[in-house]
N, C-alpha and C positions, 0 to 999 in steps of 0.2 A: 200237825193240823190235818183233820179229816177232810178228804176231798171226794167230790162226786161230780159226774158229768152226765148231762142229758142232751140228746140230739133228736130232732124230728126225723133224721135219717133212719132211726131204729123202728119207726112205726109207719103205717100206711098213710097215704095222702089225706084221707078223710079224717083220720084220728089226730093228725099232726098238730092242729091248733089247740085242741082240747088238751093234748099231751103237753103243749107248751105252757098253757096256763097253770097246769099242775106243777110243772117244773119250776116256774117262776115263784109260785107260792112256797114251794119247799126250799128253794135256794135263797130267796130274798124276803119278801113280805106277802101277806095275803092281798091279792089283787084280782081284777078281772082283765082279760085280754080281749081286745075288740078290733074290728076292721082290718083283718089280715089282707095283705096284698095277694094277688094271684100267684099261685105256686109258692106259698109261704114256706120258708125254711128257717130254722134257728138252732142254735147250740148254746148251752150255758154250762160253765164249770164253776162249782161252788166249793169254797174252803171255809171250815168253821174252826174257831178257837175259843174255848170257854163260852162267853156270851156274845161273841162277835162273829159276824158272817161276812165273807168277801166273795165276790163273784165276778166273772168275765162272761160277757155274752155277745154273740153276733147274730143278727137276724135281718130278714127282709122287713118291709114296711108293715107296721101295725100300731096299735095304741094300748096303753096300760092305764087302768083306772083303779084308784083306791077310794072306796066309799066309806061312809060311816058304818055300814054293816061290817065291812072288813075290819075296821078299827075296833069295833065292839067285841069282835071275836079274837082279838090279838092279846098277847100276854104283856110283856114288858114294853115300855115306851122307848122308841128309837128315833134317831136321826138317820136319814138315808142320804149318803154322800155318793155322787155319781161323777165319774170322769168320762167325758166324751172323747173317744179316740178316733172315731171315723163316722162320717155322716153328721146329721144334725138332729136335735130333739126340740120339740116345742113343749114347754113345761108350763103348767098353770096350777097354782095353789092359792086359794083365797083370792085376794085382790091382785096378786102378782102373777105376771105372765112374761116369759122371755124365751128367746131362742138360744139354745146351747150349741156352740160351735166346737170343733175339734180342739182339744187342749184345755177347754174350760171345764170348770167343776161346779156342780150344783149341790146345794144343801137343802133338803126338804124335811119337814116335820112329819114324822110317821103317825102322829096323832091327829092330823088334819087331812081331809080328802085332797087328792091331787089327780091330775091327768097328765100323762106324758105321751106325746104322739111322735112316731118315727115315720116321716114321710118318705124315707128312702132306706137303703141298706145302712145298717148302723152297727157300730161296735162300741161297747161301754165297759167300764170297770166300776163295780159297786161295792160300797161298804155299809153295813148295817151296824150302827154303833149305839149302844144303850145311852139314853139321854143323860143319865146320871154321870157317865164317864166324861161328858163335856160340860154339863152344867155345874159340876163340882169345881171346875176351873174358872168359869165366868158365867154371870147371869145374862150375858149379852144376847145369846140366841133364844132365850126363853120368850122374849117379847117380840122378836123379829127373826124367826128361824129360817124363812125361805130366802136363800141367798144364791147369787151367781158370782163365782170367783173367776175373774178374768184370766186368760191364759198368760198374760204378761204381768200378773200381780207379783209382789215381792216374794211371796211364799208359795206361789203356784208350782214352781219347779220341784221344790221339796215335797209338796203334797202329792204331786204326780208320781214321784219316785217311790214314796212310801206306799201309795195305793197299789201301784203296779207290783212292787215286791211282795206285798201281802197277798195280793190276788193271784199272781202268776209266779211267785218265787219257786225255786227248785225244791224238791223234796227234802233237801238238807236243812231247810228252815225249821228249826226246832221250837219247842214251846217258849224257851227263854228269849230267843231272838224275836219270835212273833210278839211276845208280850212287850218287849222293848220298842219294837217298831210301832205297835199300836199306841203305846204311851206317847211316843213322838208324834204320831198322826193326830192324836187328840189335841196336843199342845199346839201343833202347827195350825190346826183347824181354828183354834181360838184366836191365834194371832192373824190368820188370813182374813178373818171376819171382824177384826178390831176396827172400831170407828175412832178411837183416840190414838193419834200418832205417837203421843208421848208414852203410851203404854209399851210400845216396841222398844224404847230405850231401856226398859227394865229387863230385857232379854238379850244381852249381847251375844250369847252363844248362838241363838237362833238367827240373829242378824248376820253374823259372819257366815253361817251356813248358807243363808239366802244370797249373800254377796258372792260367795264362791260359786254357787250354782249358776248365777247370772253370768259371771265372768267366764266360766267354762263354756257356756253356751255361745258366748260372743267372743271367744278367744281369737278368732280369725279377723275380727274387726280392728283395723289399725287405729281407729279412733277410740277404742276402749280406754277409759280413763277413770280416775276417782270421781270426776264430775258426773259421768254417765251412770256409774254405779250408784252414786248418791241420789240422783234423780229417780232411778228405778226403785231403790229401796226406801225412798222418802225420808232420807236423813241428810245431815250436813256432810260436806266433803271432809271436814275434820273428823267426824264420826267414822267415816270409811277408813281414814288413815289409822285411827286408834284401834279399830277392830282388826285390821291386818297386822299391826304391830304386836297385838296380843298373841298372834299365832307364831311370832318369832321372825317374821319377815315383813318388810315394807310392801306396799302395793306394787311398786315397780319391780322389786326383786321377785315377788311371786309371779308377776306377769311374764318376766323374762324367763324364769325357770320353766314355767308351764309351756311357753312357746318353744323353748329348746327341747323340752321333753317330747312335744308333738313332732318336731322335726327329726329328732333322733329315731323315734319309732317309725316314722314314714320312710326314712332313708334305709332302714334295715328291713323293711317290709318287702318281700319278693313281689307282691301284687302291685307295688308302686314303683317297680324298677324302671318303668318307662317314663316316669315323671322327671322333669328337670329339677335340679337343686333349687334354682330360683323360684320355680313354680311352687315347690314345697314350702319354701321360706315365706313367700307372699301369702300362701294359703293359711299359714300359722299366725299371720298377723304382722309379720315383719314388713316394714315399709322401706327399709334401707338395707341393701345387700351387704354393703361394707360393714355396717353395724352387726348384721347377722353373722358374717364370717368371723369377725373379731370375737364376738361373744361365744360362738360355737367353739372356736379354737381355745379360748381361755377356759372353757368348761371341760372339754373332752381331751384337750391336748393334741388335737389333730384337725385337719381341714374336714369340711363336710364330705368331700369326695373320698378322702381316706377312710372316713367312718363308714361310708356306704360300701367301700370295698372290704369291710370286715375287719379292719384294724382294731387293736386293743384300745386302751384308754380308760380314763376314770370318768364316770358320770355322776352327777349329783343325784341323790335319791328323788324319785318322782314324787310329786305332791300327794301326800296321803294323810295329812293332818285331819282332814274332815271328810274323806271319801267313805269310810266304813261307818255309815250311819247306824247300822244295826247293832253296833257295839257300844253305843253311847246314848244316854237319854238327853233329849232336848227339853230343858226345864221351862215351865210356864206357871207363874203364880196366879192365883185367882185375882180377878179385877172386876 
């Protein structure tokens, strides 16, 4: 993937904002930049692959405007997908206007004018995706393309991971991996904007990915249960059990293994040598120390203190069934 970086630090103060407008046009889409804050500074890194573009930028306050003049001079029709990682953005397109908070994702129609205001320091990740790549999967966004995807949405975790890996991934990310991640990104975008809950049932692999992402993020919560996962993913408790069983483990087995994995890593981590064993167990989501000690010994063949001391023992493999997202396609049929 070709990569280019622009920074206002490379030009004089007077030329900085003009330089920034040119950088954004080259890295993302044709736009105008307006209302810079005093002492404006910005940096953007862009990566391109085939017809797709990904970018990360950090900047002080300003506004970005895309007008019909910019659209008329553009080539292929695109969707603009933006992940807010720091600060806030005020977004307006057509009759829709909303505030984008950190962790949230916005989808804008590149063929319609829009305005994005950054009232404070901001960091964002952007993806410019040809409309045909998404519309071929669903007609949904054609009629209502301007969307805000909440940070706690069922597929938001996976969308964030894909956007970050494509925009910030190491140089080892090759064309094949980038193409597969982009395929997954488009499918996730379709599902994240779905208005028909029944449509999600047709994509069990995506559902289990979303469930696992939610569980990993809330692993330390002692109240994490099939019911909380079901509520988050907008499915029945029975569906949660079925999806986990399809991975070869029940929900309870996966949860216990993952919490023991976390404890084993922490107990062997020199930087956590000052933490007590009970503190580590509670932080991993165990609410009962006697249960933790029994489970730890059954799995490793030793006590947590012996494990911390560097003893041997046999450990179960860490959960990796669905960690390597770049090596597998998440399928989504047109709907």
